[in-house]
Backbone as CSV, one residue per row, in Angstrom:
resi,resn,N_x,N_y,N_z,CA_x,CA_y,CA_z,C_x,C_y,C_z
1,MET,-16.434,7.942,1.698,-17.517,8.868,1.524,-18.463,8.384,0.434
2,LEU,-17.891,7.786,-0.601,-18.719,7.258,-1.672,-19.622,6.147,-1.146
3,ALA,-19.101,5.358,-0.217,-19.902,4.283,0.365,-21.149,4.834,1.036
4,TYR,-21.035,5.996,1.638,-22.182,6.614,2.313,-23.299,6.895,1.322
5,ALA,-22.939,7.392,0.162,-23.939,7.714,-0.856,-24.497,6.461,-1.520
6,MET,-23.668,5.437,-1.646,-24.073,4.247,-2.382,-24.800,3.218,-1.516
7,LEU,-24.664,3.314,-0.215,-25.264,2.322,0.668,-26.218,2.985,1.662
8,PRO,-27.369,3.451,1.194,-28.278,4.163,2.097,-28.727,3.328,3.292
9,SER,-28.782,2.024,3.136,-29.218,1.179,4.249,-28.173,1.101,5.356
10,ARG,-26.946,1.472,5.054,-25.859,1.405,6.037,-25.426,2.779,6.541
11,ARG,-26.197,3.799,6.239,-25.782,5.163,6.582,-25.543,5.354,8.069
12,SER,-26.389,4.793,8.904,-26.201,4.998,10.346,-24.892,4.373,10.812
13,GLN,-24.544,3.202,10.276,-23.278,2.567,10.635,-22.097,3.378,10.120
14,LEU,-22.184,3.822,8.878,-21.094,4.606,8.297,-20.938,5.940,9.011
15,ARG,-22.051,6.575,9.339,-21.988,7.849,10.051,-21.304,7.668,11.401
16,ALA,-21.601,6.580,12.086,-20.966,6.310,13.377,-19.461,6.096,13.213
17,LEU,-19.070,5.377,12.171,-17.638,5.162,11.915,-16.924,6.467,11.596
18,PHE,-17.497,7.266,10.703,-16.880,8.549,10.345,-16.824,9.469,11.559
19,SER,-17.878,9.462,12.342,-17.932,10.309,13.527,-16.830,9.937,14.509
20,GLU,-16.696,8.664,14.790,-15.671,8.205,15.727,-14.277,8.543,15.222
21,ALA,-14.025,8.294,13.953,-12.703,8.584,13.390,-12.410,10.079,13.384
22,ALA,-13.382,10.888,13.043,-13.172,12.338,12.982,-12.940,12.935,14.366
23,ARG,-13.396,12.248,15.383,-13.210,12.748,16.753,-11.928,12.240,17.396
24,THR,-11.477,11.049,17.054,-10.417,10.408,17.843,-9.172,10.038,17.065
25,GLU,-9.210,10.054,15.768,-8.089,9.563,14.968,-6.839,10.407,15.215
26,ASN,-5.719,9.733,15.346,-4.422,10.395,15.446,-3.585,9.942,14.280
27,PRO,-2.754,10.733,13.746,-2.452,12.116,14.090,-3.595,13.061,13.723
28,TRP,-3.504,14.265,14.234,-4.594,15.238,14.111,-4.953,15.549,12.671
29,TYR,-3.982,15.494,11.759,-4.296,15.855,10.375,-5.185,14.820,9.701
30,VAL,-5.210,13.594,10.212,-6.145,12.596,9.682,-7.573,13.002,10.049
31,ARG,-7.764,13.507,11.271,-9.085,14.014,11.659,-9.498,15.159,10.751
32,LEU,-8.553,16.044,10.448,-8.837,17.180,9.572,-9.291,16.705,8.195
33,ILE,-8.609,15.736,7.631,-8.972,15.204,6.315,-10.379,14.604,6.350
34,LEU,-10.688,13.860,7.388,-12.029,13.274,7.509,-13.106,14.347,7.579
35,VAL,-12.874,15.370,8.375,-13.864,16.442,8.501,-14.013,17.190,7.181
36,GLN,-12.904,17.442,6.501,-12.983,18.122,5.202,-13.809,17.304,4.221
37,ASN,-13.557,16.009,4.173,-14.303,15.153,3.248,-15.780,15.096,3.609
38,LEU,-16.080,14.985,4.887,-17.486,14.994,5.295,-18.151,16.291,4.874
39,ARG,-17.471,17.395,5.100,-18.050,18.700,4.773,-18.256,18.855,3.273
40,LEU,-17.260,18.512,2.502,-17.330,18.731,1.058,-18.344,17.828,0.372
41,ARG,-18.427,16.597,0.822,-19.237,15.632,0.096,-20.621,15.417,0.683
42,LEU,-20.764,15.670,1.969,-22.000,15.244,2.620,-22.705,16.344,3.393
43,ALA,-22.292,17.576,3.236,-22.849,18.659,4.044,-24.335,18.890,3.782
44,ARG,-24.852,18.418,2.676,-26.283,18.597,2.382,-27.162,17.723,3.273
45,ASP,-26.576,16.670,3.799,-27.301,15.774,4.695,-27.411,16.448,6.071
46,PRO,-28.621,16.688,6.577,-28.764,17.392,7.858,-28.089,16.666,9.018
47,ASP,-28.054,15.333,8.972,-27.388,14.582,10.035,-25.892,14.862,10.046
48,ILE,-25.294,14.946,8.861,-23.859,15.211,8.766,-23.563,16.644,9.175
49,ALA,-24.409,17.572,8.790,-24.207,18.965,9.193,-24.223,19.083,10.718
50,GLN,-25.141,18.388,11.354,-25.208,18.397,12.816,-23.977,17.718,13.410
51,LEU,-23.553,16.614,12.824,-22.362,15.909,13.284,-21.131,16.805,13.209
52,LEU,-20.983,17.550,12.118,-19.837,18.445,11.968,-19.840,19.527,13.047
53,GLN,-20.997,20.035,13.393,-21.076,21.036,14.458,-20.703,20.433,15.812
54,GLN,-21.089,19.194,16.056,-20.710,18.518,17.299,-19.206,18.299,17.359
55,ILE,-18.625,17.864,16.245,-17.179,17.642,16.195,-16.448,18.950,16.456
56,LYS,-16.927,20.018,15.849,-16.318,21.336,16.053,-16.378,21.731,17.526
57,ALA,-17.499,21.528,18.164,-17.664,21.912,19.566,-16.785,21.088,20.504
58,GLU,-16.507,19.837,20.138,-15.748,18.946,21.009,-14.244,18.977,20.764
59,GLU,-13.803,19.580,19.676,-12.377,19.550,19.318,-11.530,20.296,20.342
60,THR,-10.394,19.695,20.708,-9.481,20.307,21.674,-8.150,20.715,21.058
61,HIS,-7.820,20.196,19.901,-6.545,20.532,19.273,-6.598,21.980,18.785
62,PRO,-5.614,22.825,19.161,-5.689,24.254,18.834,-5.693,24.559,17.337
63,ILE,-4.933,23.826,16.555,-4.910,24.063,15.109,-6.252,23.697,14.492
64,LEU,-6.787,22.557,14.901,-8.076,22.131,14.357,-9.200,23.068,14.786
65,ARG,-9.173,23.527,16.030,-10.216,24.461,16.479,-10.221,25.717,15.616
66,LYS,-9.043,26.254,15.360,-8.948,27.466,14.540,-9.447,27.195,13.121
67,TYR,-9.037,26.071,12.556,-9.445,25.736,11.196,-10.947,25.481,11.117
68,TYR,-11.496,24.767,12.099,-12.928,24.476,12.099,-13.749,25.749,12.240
69,ASP,-13.225,26.726,12.993,-13.928,28.009,13.095,-14.078,28.654,11.719
70,GLN,-13.074,28.496,10.881,-13.127,29.056,9.524,-13.928,28.158,8.583
71,LEU,-13.745,26.859,8.703,-14.329,25.898,7.776,-15.817,25.669,8.016
72,LEU,-16.186,25.517,9.262,-17.562,25.151,9.591,-18.286,26.374,10.073
């Protein structure tokens, strides 16, 4: 997450990496940690806020769906 703030020229690449990991990483709790970190550190960025809403809409794991409803 720190890399995102420190490397503005690489934000699109980093956002794509975080997005892919937050959507597909197994086990499910790794996805949860990624989403929490994105939310806590980068939610002010409109692109990240939109990404978090997309991740929430696409999530199929029942525990994560419930948590995302509360978190996001």
